[in-house]
C-alpha positions in Angstrom: 18.4 100.9 -68.3 16.6 102.4 -66.0 17.1 105.9 -65.0 18.8 106.5 -61.6 18.0 109.8 -59.9 20.3 112.2 -57.9 18.4 111.2 -54.9 18.9 107.6 -55.6 22.4 108.4 -56.4 22.6 110.2 -53.0 21.2 107.4 -51.3 23.2 104.3 -52.6 26.6 106.4 -51.4 27.7 105.2 -47.9 30.9 106.7 -46.3 34.0 104.3 -46.3 34.1 102.4 -43.3 36.8 103.7 -41.0 40.1 101.4 -40.3 43.0 101.3 -37.8 46.3 100.3 -38.8 45.7 96.6 -37.8 42.0 96.7 -38.9 40.2 94.2 -40.6 42.9 93.9 -43.0 46.4 94.7 -44.0 47.0 98.6 -44.5 48.2 100.3 -47.4 50.9 102.1 -45.1 52.6 98.7 -43.9 51.7 97.0 -46.9 53.7 99.3 -49.4 56.4 99.6 -47.1 56.8 95.9 -46.5 56.7 95.2 -50.6 59.6 98.1 -51.3 61.9 96.5 -48.7 61.1 93.2 -49.6 62.5 93.9 -53.3 65.0 95.8 -52.2 66.3 93.6 -49.6 66.1 90.5 -52.6 67.5 92.8 -55.2 70.6 93.5 -52.9 71.2 90.1 -52.1 71.2 89.0 -55.5 73.8 91.8 -56.3 75.8 91.3 -53.5 76.1 87.1 -54.0 76.6 88.1 -57.9 79.1 90.6 -57.3 81.0 88.6 -54.9 80.9 85.5 -57.2 82.2 87.9 -60.2 85.3 89.1 -57.7 86.4 85.3 -56.9 86.1 84.7 -60.4 88.4 86.9 -61.4 90.8 86.6 -58.7 90.9 82.9 -59.8 91.7 84.1 -63.2 94.6 86.2 -61.6 95.9 84.1 -59.6 96.0 81.1 -62.6 98.0 83.8 -64.5 100.5 84.8 -61.5 100.7 81.3 -60.1 101.6 79.7 -63.4 104.0 82.1 -64.4 105.6 82.0 -61.1 106.0 78.2 -61.0 107.3 78.0 -64.7 109.9 80.2 -63.5 111.0 78.4 -60.7 111.1 75.5 -62.8 113.3 77.0 -65.3 115.7 77.9 -62.6 116.1 74.2 -61.4 116.6 73.5 -64.6 119.1 75.9 -64.8 121.0 74.5 -62.1 121.2 71.3 -63.6 121.9 72.0 -66.8 125.0 74.7 -65.3 126.2 71.5 -63.9 125.6 68.9 -66.4 128.2 71.1 -68.8 130.9 70.7 -66.6 130.1 66.8 -66.3 130.6 67.1 -70.5 133.6 69.3 -70.7 135.3 67.1 -68.4 134.1 63.7 -70.6 135.3 65.9 -73.4 138.8 66.2 -72.0 139.4 62.3 -71.0 138.2 61.6 -74.7 140.7 64.0 -76.3 143.5 63.7 -74.0 145.5 61.0 -72.9 145.7 61.6 -69.1 148.5 60.3 -67.0 147.7 59.9 -62.9 149.0 63.0 -61.6 147.5 64.9 -64.5 143.7 63.5 -64.0 143.7 63.9 -60.6 144.7 67.7 -61.4 141.8 67.7 -63.4 139.5 66.7 -61.3 140.8 68.9 -58.4 140.8 71.7 -60.3 136.9 71.5 -61.6 135.8 71.1 -58.4 138.2 74.3 -57.3 136.4 76.4 -59.9 132.7 75.0 -59.5 131.8 75.4 -56.2 128.3 74.3 -56.5 129.8 70.7 -57.6 129.7 68.6 -54.5 132.4 65.8 -56.5 133.7 64.9 -59.3 135.1 61.8 -60.9 136.4 60.2 -64.3 135.9 56.9 -64.0 137.1 54.1 -66.6 136.2 50.7 -68.2 138.2 47.9 -66.6 142.1 48.0 -68.0 141.1 51.2 -70.1 142.9 53.6 -67.8 146.2 51.2 -67.7 146.1 47.7 -69.3 147.1 46.4 -65.5 144.5 48.4 -63.6 141.1 46.8 -63.8 139.3 49.6 -61.2 140.2 53.3 -61.8 137.9 55.9 -60.6 139.6 58.8 -58.4 137.1 60.8 -56.9 137.5 64.4 -55.4 134.5 65.5 -53.0 134.1 68.5 -50.8 134.2 68.1 -46.7 131.7 69.7 -44.3 134.4 72.8 -44.3 134.7 73.0 -47.8 138.0 71.2 -48.2 138.5 68.3 -51.2 139.4 65.3 -49.8 140.5 62.5 -52.5 138.5 59.1 -52.5 139.4 56.1 -55.1 136.1 54.4 -55.7 137.5 51.7 -57.8 138.0 48.8 -55.3 136.0 45.3 -54.7 133.9 47.0 -52.3 132.3 49.3 -54.2 131.7 48.1 -57.9 131.1 51.5 -59.7 130.5 49.4 -63.1 126.8 48.9 -61.3 125.8 52.0 -60.2 122.9 54.3 -62.0 125.4 56.8 -62.7 127.6 55.0 -64.5 125.2 51.9 -66.3 122.5 55.4 -67.7 125.3 57.2 -69.7 126.8 53.7 -70.9 123.5 52.6 -72.1 122.3 55.6 -73.2 125.4 56.8 -74.8 124.8 60.6 -73.7 124.7 62.1 -70.8 122.3 61.2 -68.4 121.5 62.3 -64.4 120.9 60.0 -61.5 117.9 59.8 -59.4 118.6 61.2 -56.1 120.7 58.9 -53.7 122.1 58.9 -50.4 125.8 59.0 -50.9 126.4 56.7 -47.8 130.7 56.3 -46.8 131.2 59.3 -49.3 129.8 62.9 -48.5 126.7 61.3 -46.5 124.7 63.6 -48.1 121.5 63.3 -50.8 122.9 64.1 -54.2 122.3 63.7 -58.2 124.9 63.1 -60.3 125.4 64.1 -64.2 127.5 61.6 -66.1 128.6 62.0 -69.6 130.3 59.1 -71.6 133.0 58.9 -73.5 134.9 57.1 -76.1 138.0 56.1 -77.7 139.1 57.1 -81.2 137.1 54.0 -82.5 134.0 54.8 -80.7 134.2 52.4 -78.0 132.7 53.4 -74.7 135.6 54.2 -72.7 134.2 55.3 -69.2 132.3 58.5 -67.8 133.3 61.9 -66.2 130.7 62.8 -63.5 129.5 66.3 -61.5 127.6 65.3 -58.3 125.2 67.8 -57.1 124.2 68.0 -53.4 120.5 67.6 -53.7 120.0 70.2 -50.9 120.5 73.2 -53.2 117.6 71.9 -55.1 115.3 71.8 -52.2 116.6 75.1 -51.0 114.9 76.4 -54.1 112.2 74.6 -53.8 111.8 75.6 -49.8 112.5 79.3 -50.6 109.6 79.9 -52.9 106.8 82.1 -51.1 103.3 81.4 -52.4 101.3 84.3 -50.8 101.4 83.8 -46.7 100.4 80.3 -46.2 100.7 78.5 -49.2 104.3 76.2 -50.3 106.1 74.9 -53.0 106.6 71.2 -53.3 108.9 69.0 -55.7 107.7 65.4 -56.5 109.8 62.6 -58.4 108.2 60.1 -60.8 107.0 57.6 -57.7 105.3 60.8 -56.0 108.2 60.6 -53.5 108.6 64.4 -51.5 111.8 65.3 -52.8 111.2 68.9 -51.1 108.7 70.8 -49.4 107.8 74.3 -48.1 107.3 74.7 -44.5 103.7 75.1 -44.8 103.4 71.8 -46.6 103.3 69.7 -43.4 104.8 67.3 -41.5 106.4 65.4 -44.7 109.9 63.3 -44.7 111.5 64.7 -47.8 113.2 61.8 -50.0 111.3 59.2 -48.0 107.7 59.9 -47.9 105.0 59.8 -50.8 102.7 62.1 -51.5 100.3 59.7 -52.9 99.8 57.4 -49.7 99.2 61.0 -47.9 96.6 61.4 -50.6 94.7 58.2 -50.0 92.9 60.0 -46.9 89.3 60.5 -46.5 89.9 64.4 -45.9 91.6 65.0 -49.3 89.8 66.0 -52.3 90.8 65.4 -56.0 94.6 65.8 -54.5 95.4 62.3 -55.7 94.4 63.3 -58.9 96.4 66.6 -58.7 99.4 63.8 -57.8 98.9 61.8 -60.4 98.9 64.3 -63.3 101.9 65.6 -61.6 103.7 62.3 -62.2 102.4 62.0 -65.4 104.4 65.0 -66.5 101.5 67.2 -67.5 101.4 71.0 -66.8 98.0 72.8 -65.4 96.2 74.5 -62.9 94.0 72.5 -60.2 91.5 73.0 -57.3 92.2 70.4 -54.5 92.0 69.8 -50.8 95.7 68.6 -49.7 96.6 66.4 -47.0 96.2 69.0 -44.0 92.4 69.6 -45.2 93.1 73.1 -46.9 91.5 73.9 -50.0 94.2 75.2 -52.2 94.8 76.3 -56.0 97.8 74.6 -57.2 99.9 75.3 -60.5 102.2 72.8 -61.5 104.8 71.8 -64.6 107.4 69.1 -64.9 111.3 70.0 -64.5 112.1 68.4 -67.8 115.7 66.8 -68.3 114.5 63.2 -68.1 114.0 63.5 -64.2 110.5 62.9 -64.5 110.6 65.6 -61.4 107.4 67.6 -61.1 107.4 71.0 -59.6 103.8 72.4 -57.8 102.8 75.8 -55.9 100.1 75.5 -53.9 97.8 78.6 -52.5 95.5 78.4 -49.8 91.8 79.8 -51.4 90.9 80.8 -47.6 93.8 83.4 -48.2 93.0 84.2 -51.9 89.2 84.8 -51.1 89.5 86.4 -47.1 88.8 90.3 -48.7 85.9 89.2 -50.8 84.5 87.3 -48.0 85.1 90.6 -45.9 83.5 92.5 -48.4 80.4 90.1 -48.4 80.1 90.6 -44.6 80.6 94.2 -44.7 77.5 94.4 -47.3 75.2 92.3 -45.5 75.8 94.3 -42.7 75.0 97.6 -44.9 71.8 96.0 -46.0 70.5 95.2 -42.7 71.3 99.1 -41.3 69.8 100.0 -44.7 66.7 98.1 -44.6 66.3 99.6 -41.0 66.3 102.6 -42.3 64.2 102.6 -45.4 62.0 100.5 -43.6 61.3 103.6 -41.1 61.8 106.5 -43.7 59.5 104.9 -46.1 57.0 103.9 -43.5 56.5 107.7 -42.8 56.3 108.4 -45.9 53.9 106.1 -46.7 51.7 107.6 -44.1 52.0 110.6 -45.4 49.9 109.7 -48.7 47.8 107.1 -47.1 46.4 109.5 -44.6 45.3 112.1 -47.2 43.9 109.3 -49.5 41.9 108.2 -46.4 40.5 112.1 -46.0 39.5 112.2 -49.7 37.6 109.1 -49.8 35.8 110.8 -46.9 35.3 113.9 -48.7 34.3 113.1 -52.0 31.8 110.7 -50.7 30.0 113.9 -49.0 29.8 115.5 -52.5 26.1 116.1 -53.5 24.7 114.2 -56.6 23.3 117.5 -58.0 27.1 118.5 -58.6 27.9 116.0 -60.6 27.6 115.9 -64.4 25.0 113.1 -65.8 27.1 110.1 -66.2 27.2 108.5 -69.0 27.5 104.3 -70.2 29.6 102.2 -68.6 31.2 105.1 -66.8 28.7 105.1 -64.4 29.7 101.5 -63.5 31.6 101.0 -60.3 35.2 100.1 -60.5 35.9 96.6 -59.8 38.7 97.1 -57.1 39.1 94.7 -54.4 42.5 95.1 -53.0 41.1 95.4 -49.0 43.0 98.6 -48.6 42.1 102.3 -48.7 42.3 102.1 -52.3 39.2 99.8 -52.2 37.4 102.6 -50.2 38.3 105.2 -52.2 37.2 102.9 -55.5 33.3 102.7 -54.0 33.2 106.8 -54.6 35.6 107.2 -57.4 33.1 106.4 -59.9 30.6 108.8 -59.0 33.1 111.6 -60.5 34.3 109.3 -63.2 32.3 111.4 -65.8 33.4 114.5 -64.8 37.1 113.5 -65.7 36.7 111.9 -69.0 37.1 115.2 -71.3 40.1 115.9 -69.2 41.2 112.6 -70.1 41.4 113.5 -73.6 42.9 116.9 -72.9 45.7 115.0 -71.2 46.6 112.3 -73.6 47.6 115.6 -76.2 49.3 117.5 -73.6 51.1 114.1 -72.7 52.2 113.7 -76.0 53.6 117.2 -76.2 55.4 117.0 -73.2 56.7 113.4 -73.2 59.1 114.5 -76.1 60.2 117.4 -73.9 60.5 115.2 -71.1 62.6 112.5 -72.7 65.4 115.7 -73.8 65.0 116.9 -70.0 65.6 113.9 -68.8 68.6 113.1 -70.9 70.0 116.2 -69.8 69.4 115.7 -65.9 70.9 112.3 -66.6 74.1 113.8 -67.8 73.6 116.0 -65.1 74.0 113.9 -62.4 76.4 111.5 -63.6 78.9 114.6 -63.8 77.6 115.6 -60.3 78.3 112.5 -59.0 81.7 112.5 -60.4 83.2 115.9 -58.9 82.1 115.2 -55.5 84.8 112.7 -55.4 87.3 115.5 -55.7 88.9 117.2 -53.2 92.3 119.1 -54.6 90.8 122.5 -56.4 92.8 122.1 -59.6 91.6 118.4 -60.3 88.1 119.3 -59.4 88.3 121.7 -62.4 89.8 120.4 -64.5 87.9 117.1 -64.4 84.5 118.7 -64.8 85.5 120.3 -68.3 86.4 117.2 -69.3 83.5 115.1 -67.8 80.9 118.2 -69.3 82.8 117.8 -72.4 82.3 113.9 -72.4 78.7 114.2 -71.3 77.3 117.1 -73.2 79.8 117.3 -76.3 80.2 120.9 -76.2 83.1 122.8 -77.8 84.4 124.7 -75.1 83.9 124.3 -71.6 85.5 126.8 -69.3 85.4 127.3 -65.3 86.3 130.9 -64.1 86.9 132.0 -60.4 86.8 135.5 -59.3 89.9 136.7 -58.0 90.4 137.8 -54.4 89.4 141.6 -55.2 86.6 140.1 -57.2 87.6 142.5 -59.9 88.7 139.7 -62.8 87.3 136.5 -63.4 90.4 134.2 -64.3 90.2 131.3 -66.4 91.4 128.0 -64.5 90.5 125.1 -66.4 89.2 124.3 -69.9 88.9 121.2 -72.1 89.6 122.7 -75.4 92.8 123.5 -77.2 92.6 127.0 -77.4 91.5 126.9 -73.6 95.2 125.4 -72.9 96.5 128.3 -74.7 94.5 131.0 -72.5 95.3 128.9 -69.1 98.8 129.4 -70.2 98.7 133.1 -70.5 96.5 133.5 -67.8 93.6 134.6 -69.1 90.9 136.7 -67.3 87.9 138.8 -68.5 86.9 142.0 -66.3 83.9 141.6 -64.4 81.1 143.4 -65.4 83.3 144.7 -68.9 84.2 141.9 -70.6 82.3 139.5 -72.6 79.1 137.5 -71.5 81.5 135.8 -68.6 81.9 139.4 -67.1 78.3 140.2 -67.4 77.4 137.2 -65.3 80.1 137.4 -62.4 78.7 140.7 -61.8 74.7 140.3 -62.1 74.9 136.6 -61.2 72.7 135.7 -63.8 72.6 133.2 -66.5 73.2 134.3 -70.1 72.8 133.1 -73.5 74.5 134.4 -76.7 72.6 132.3 -79.4 74.1 133.9 -82.3 77.4 135.3 -81.3 77.8 137.9 -84.1 74.7 139.8 -82.9 74.8 139.6 -79.3 76.4 142.9 -78.2 78.0 141.6 -75.0 79.6 138.6 -76.8 83.7 138.6 -76.3 85.4 137.5 -79.3 88.0 135.2 -79.0 90.7 134.3 -81.1 91.6 131.3 -79.5 88.0 130.0 -79.8 86.9 130.8 -83.6 84.6 128.2 -83.9 82.1 129.2 -81.5 78.9 129.9 -82.9 77.0 130.1 -79.4 77.9 130.6 -75.8 76.2 130.5 -72.7 77.8 131.3 -69.2 75.9 130.0 -65.7 77.0 131.5 -62.4 78.9 129.4 -59.9 77.3 130.7 -56.8 76.7 129.5 -53.0 75.0 131.0 -50.5 74.4 134.5 -52.3 78.3 134.3 -53.0 79.4 134.6 -56.7 82.5 132.3 -56.9 82.8 132.6 -60.9 81.0 131.2 -63.7 80.8 127.8 -66.0 81.3 128.7 -69.6 79.9 126.5 -72.4 80.4 127.2 -76.3 79.3 125.3 -79.1 80.1 125.4 -82.7 76.3 125.3 -83.5 74.0 128.3 -83.7 71.0 128.5 -81.6 72.4 125.2 -79.4 71.1 126.6 -76.0 67.4 127.2 -74.9 66.2 128.5 -71.5 65.4 124.9 -70.3 69.3 124.5 -70.8 70.0 127.1 -68.6 67.5 125.8 -65.7 69.3 122.4 -66.2 73.0 123.0 -66.4 72.1 125.6 -63.1 71.8 122.7 -61.5 75.3 121.1 -62.5 76.8 124.7 -62.3 75.5 124.9 -58.6 76.8 121.2 -57.6 80.3 122.7 -59.0 79.8 125.5 -56.5 79.1 123.6 -53.9 82.2 121.2 -54.6 84.3 124.2 -55.0 83.5 125.6 -51.8 83.5 121.8 -50.5 87.6 121.7 -51.9 88.1 125.2 -50.3 86.7 124.5 -46.6 88.7 121.0 -47.1 91.9 122.9 -47.2 91.3 125.4 -45.1 90.5 123.0 -42.2 93.5 121.1 -43.0 95.2 124.6 -42.4 93.4 124.8 -39.4 94.2 121.7 -37.7 98.3 122.1 -38.5 97.9 125.5 -36.7 96.0 123.9 -34.0 98.6 121.3 -33.4 101.5 123.7 -33.4 99.4 125.9 -30.8 99.0 123.0 -28.3 102.5 121.9 -29.0 103.6 125.4 -27.6 101.1 125.4 -24.7 102.3 121.9 -23.8 106.1 123.0 -24.1 105.4 126.2 -21.6 103.6 124.0 -18.9 106.5 121.4 -19.1 109.0 124.4 -18.5 106.9 126.0 -15.9 107.2 122.2 -14.2 110.5 122.2 -14.6 111.4 125.5 -13.3 109.2 124.8 -9.8 109.9 121.3 -9.2 112.9 120.0 -7.7 115.2 117.1 -10.1 113.7 114.0 -8.9 114.9 110.5 -10.0 114.7 106.9 -9.5 117.4 104.0 -9.2 116.0 100.6 -10.2 119.0 98.0 -9.1 116.9 94.9 -8.8 114.8 93.9 -6.6 114.8 97.2 -5.1 114.1 100.9 -6.8 115.1 104.2 -4.3 113.8 107.6 -5.3 117.1 109.9 -5.5 117.7 114.1 -5.1 120.3 115.3 -6.3 121.1 118.3 -8.2 124.2 117.1 -10.0 123.1 115.0 -12.9 124.9 111.5 -14.5 127.5 112.6 -16.8 125.7 110.2 -19.3 122.4 111.4 -18.6 123.4 115.2 -18.8 124.8 114.9 -22.3 121.8 113.0 -23.5 119.5 115.9 -22.1 121.9 118.5 -23.5 122.3 117.0 -27.1 118.8 115.6 -27.5 120.3 111.9 -28.8 120.8 108.5 -27.5 124.5 108.7 -25.5 126.1 105.1 -25.4 128.7 104.8 -22.8 132.5 103.6 -23.7 132.2 100.1 -22.3 128.9 99.7 -24.6 127.2 98.4 -21.9 125.4 101.9 -20.8 122.9 104.1 -22.6 121.3 107.5 -21.8 117.8 107.9 -23.7 116.3 111.7 -23.8 112.7 111.9 -22.3 111.1 114.8 -24.8 107.5 116.2 -24.9 106.8 117.8 -27.9 110.4 118.5 -28.5 111.0 119.5 -25.0 113.6 117.3 -23.2 112.4 116.9 -19.6 114.4 114.1 -18.3 116.9 110.8 -19.4 116.7 107.3 -18.5 120.2 105.4 -18.2 120.2 101.8 -19.0 123.1 99.6 -17.9 124.0 96.1 -18.3 125.9 94.0 -16.0 129.6 93.5 -16.8 129.3 90.1 -18.2 126.6 91.1 -20.9 127.1 91.9 -24.3 126.9 95.3 -25.6 123.8 96.7 -26.5 122.2 95.4 -30.0 120.0 97.8 -32.4 116.6 96.0 -31.5 117.4 96.6 -27.6 118.3 99.9 -28.6 115.4 100.3 -30.4 113.0 98.9 -27.6 114.5 101.8 -24.9 113.7 104.1 -27.6 110.0 102.8 -27.8 110.3 103.2 -23.7 111.4 106.7 -23.5 108.2 107.3 -26.3 106.0 105.5 -24.6 106.9 107.4 -21.2 106.8 110.9 -22.4 103.2 110.4 -23.9 102.2 108.9 -20.2 103.9 111.7 -18.6 102.0 114.2 -20.7 98.7 112.4 -20.0 99.6 112.6 -16.4 100.4 116.9 -16.5 97.1 116.9 -18.7 95.5 115.0 -15.7 96.4 117.0 -12.8 96.2 120.3 -14.4 92.3 119.0 -15.0 92.1 117.7 -11.3 93.4 121.1 -10.1 91.0 123.0 -12.4 88.4 121.2 -10.7 89.5 121.8 -7.4 89.3 125.5 -7.6 85.9 125.3 -9.3 84.9 123.3 -6.5 86.4 126.0 -4.1 84.3 128.7 -5.8 81.1 126.9 -6.0 81.5 125.9 -2.0 82.3 129.7 -0.9 79.7 131.0 -3.3 77.0 128.8 -1.8 77.8 129.4 1.8 77.8 133.2 1.2 74.8 133.5 -0.9 72.7 132.1 2.1 73.2 135.5 3.6 71.3 138.7 2.9 73.3 141.1 5.2 75.9 143.0 3.4 78.0 143.0 7.0 77.4 139.2 7.5 78.3 138.6 3.6 81.7 140.9 3.8 82.8 138.8 7.1 82.2 135.5 5.9 83.8 135.5 2.2 87.0 136.9 3.9 86.8 134.3 6.5 86.1 131.7 4.1 88.8 133.0 2.1 91.1 133.2 4.8 90.6 129.5 6.0 90.8 128.0 2.5 94.2 129.8 1.3 95.8 129.2 4.5 98.8 131.0 5.1 97.7 134.5 3.5 96.1 137.8 4.6 92.7 138.2 2.8 91.2 142.3 2.6 88.2 143.2 1.2 87.2 146.7 0.8 84.1 148.8 -0.2 84.7 152.2 -1.8 83.3 155.2 0.5 81.3 156.8 -2.1 80.9 156.2 -6.5 81.3 159.7 -8.4 81.8 158.3 -12.1 84.9 158.7 -13.9 86.7 161.1 -11.3 86.1 158.9 -8.5 87.7 156.4 -10.6 90.8 158.0 -11.6 91.4 159.5 -8.2 90.8 156.2 -6.5 94.5 155.9 -5.5 95.0 159.2 -3.7 91.6 158.9 -1.3 92.3 157.1 1.8 90.4 154.1 3.0 88.4 154.4 6.1 89.0 151.8 8.6 85.5 150.6 9.0 85.1 149.7 5.3 88.2 147.1 5.6 87.8 143.4 6.5 90.8 141.3 7.5 91.1 137.6 7.9 93.9 135.3 8.3 94.1 132.0 8.2 
C-alpha cells in the first residue's frame, strides 16, 4: 500500500452535499418516524385483533356454561311439572285397582282429585268393556274445568267417542306402565291443547282393567317456555319429535305453535346450520351450537331433551350480536385511539427526530473541516472508508467518519472494559427501576389515602422483599411522624397503638423528617440514630427516605431488612424515585379530597344565593297565575290562593283533592317553594294514577329548572344593560376636556337615563387631609359647586 501524505488526505476529503427535507433522497428525519409509526401501528393492530378475539372466545365460553346451565334448569322445571301431574294419575289408578268403586264413589273420587290439584285440567277412570258393570260397555266418567274454573261432568264412554282407540288409552294398555300422550286438541271437551298422563290398573289376576288419567293444559308448558328470558333479544323454543314448534318466545319469529314445523323453516337460503341444530334436538341430543335462524340472526343455542319418553327438546338461543356488542365497541374505541395516538406520536416523533438529525448534519460538516495534521496516523484497514450506503445523513457522516476511526480505536478497548463493569451495575439498577415503575404505576390509581398507603406497603414488600415497610406522615403541628400503614405483623401492632416518633429526635425516621435527607443504617447495632423497636426484632439494617413535594416534607418511607449491609447509596437514588412518586400520590389524594369538599361547599353557597334571589323576586313581584281551560289560557291576578295550592305551598307536599280528581304539586327551586301547579280532571275521568302523579312531579321539576334558568338569564340581561349604560356614559363624557362641561354632561346623562330621579354632583371647596375628611359633614357646600339634573 502506498503512503498517503496529510496533504493527499486533506485533498481527498470533500464536504458532504447539502440536502433538504425532500432532496434527492428521503431524509432520515422522515424515514425514522415513518418506520417507527408503521411498526407501532402494526403492533397495535395485531394486539387489538388478538385482544378482541380472546375477549370473544372468553365470552363464548362463559355464555356456553351459563346458557347450558339455564337450559338444563328450565328443562328440569318442565319435567317437574309433568312428573308431579303423573303422580296424580298413578294414585288414581292405584285407588281404582285396590278399591271396588260404585258409581257415586268413583265420581266423587275423580271430582276430589281435580279439587285438590288445580294444575290438572281434567281426569277420568276409563274401564274396559263390561269391567265396571257386567252390562255396561262404555264407562269413562270425566270431570274437566270450565273457563271460570268450575268443574263439569261428561260421560266419555259412548259410540260417538270410542276412547278405546285414543292414544291416551292405548299407550298405557300396550306398555303396561304410565305413559304421556302427544299434545292433542281436546275438541268438544275443553277446546284446548293438552297432554294426558295415563296410568293402567289391573284386577287381582293381573288382567288389564282400565286406565286413570290426568289431563294437563299444554298452555302451562308453553307459558314456561314463553317466560324464559335469554338476554335482551334471545328466545326459548320447544320442539316435538317431528320438529313441530310446541312453544316459542316472543323474539323467536312468527310461528304458529302446535302447527308450524321448524324443520321446514330451517331449509331457507338465509339459515345456516339451523337444520343440523334442529336434527340434533329431534334426535334427543344435548349440546351447544352456533347457527343462523330463520330470521337471519346468528345465534348461540344450548339445547337438551325433556325426557320422560316425550321426545321433546328445549333450546335457548342467544344472539351473537348482543354477546359481542361490548367487544365490538371496544374494538372501535381502540381503533379511534390508535388513529389519535398515531397522529400525536407522529408529530412528536418528527420533532424529536429533527432534533438529532440536524446536529448529525452539522457534525458531519464540522468533522470534514478537521486538519489532517491533527489526526493520528491510521493503521491497516482502519484507513479504509466505511461502506455505508443508506442515502441519508448517515451516509454523509460515513464519508468523513473513517478519518477519525484510528483515534478512537484505543478508546474502544477501554470502553469494553468499562462496559463490562457497568453492565452488572445496570442490570441490578434496571431490576430496581422496573420494580419502582411497577409500584409507581399501581399506586397512581388510588384516591383514598388510607387505601393508597396500605396498598403501597404491600406492593413494595412484594416487589423488593423487604422485611418491614412502613409509611409515616407528619401530624398537623409537624412535631411527630405518625405511622399510617405497614405490611408486617409488628407494624400492625404498632398501628393499633398509634405508633409515632418525635421529629428530629427519635430514630432514623425522626432524623429524615427533620432534615429531608435519606439515611441508611447498614448495621442497626452500631448506628447511634437507630431506634430499637421491640415489635421488629429481626431488623438488621434500615433505610428511611423523605416523602417531600415542592420542598415540603409530608412524612417518610421506612424499609427494614433482616440482612446486614442490605442497602447501598444507589438504592437510595433508586428508591427515592419511588418515594417521590408516593409523595405526589399522597398529595394528589389530599388535593382530591379537598377538591371534593370545596365542590360541596360551592354547591351549598350557590343554593343560598339562588334562594335569596328568589325570595327577593317573590317579595317584589305581584302574585301572578295562569289558568288553562282548553282551548283558552287566561292570566289571573289574585292575592287569595286556591286552598289546595295554598296547602301544597305550605306543606311542600303533593295535595290530592277529596274527589281524587285534583292534585296540587309544589314548585321548588333549591328547597325554596316559589309556587304550585293545580291539575284537575273532568268529572267523568278516573282518579289520578301513580304514573300520572309521577308525570306531574316530573313536570314540576322541569318547570323549576326552567324558572331558575330564566332568572339567571334575566339577571345576566340586567347586568349587561347596566354595563352597557355605564360604557355609553363613559364614552360620552370622555370626549370633553373641560371640567365644567364634564360635570354638566354627567348629571344630564344620569338624569335622562334614570328618569324620575334627582341627580346631584358635588365638588369639595378644598382638601385639607384627614381634618377636612373628618369635618366634611360640618362644612357648608357652596352653591357654585352643585350641579343638579332631573329627568
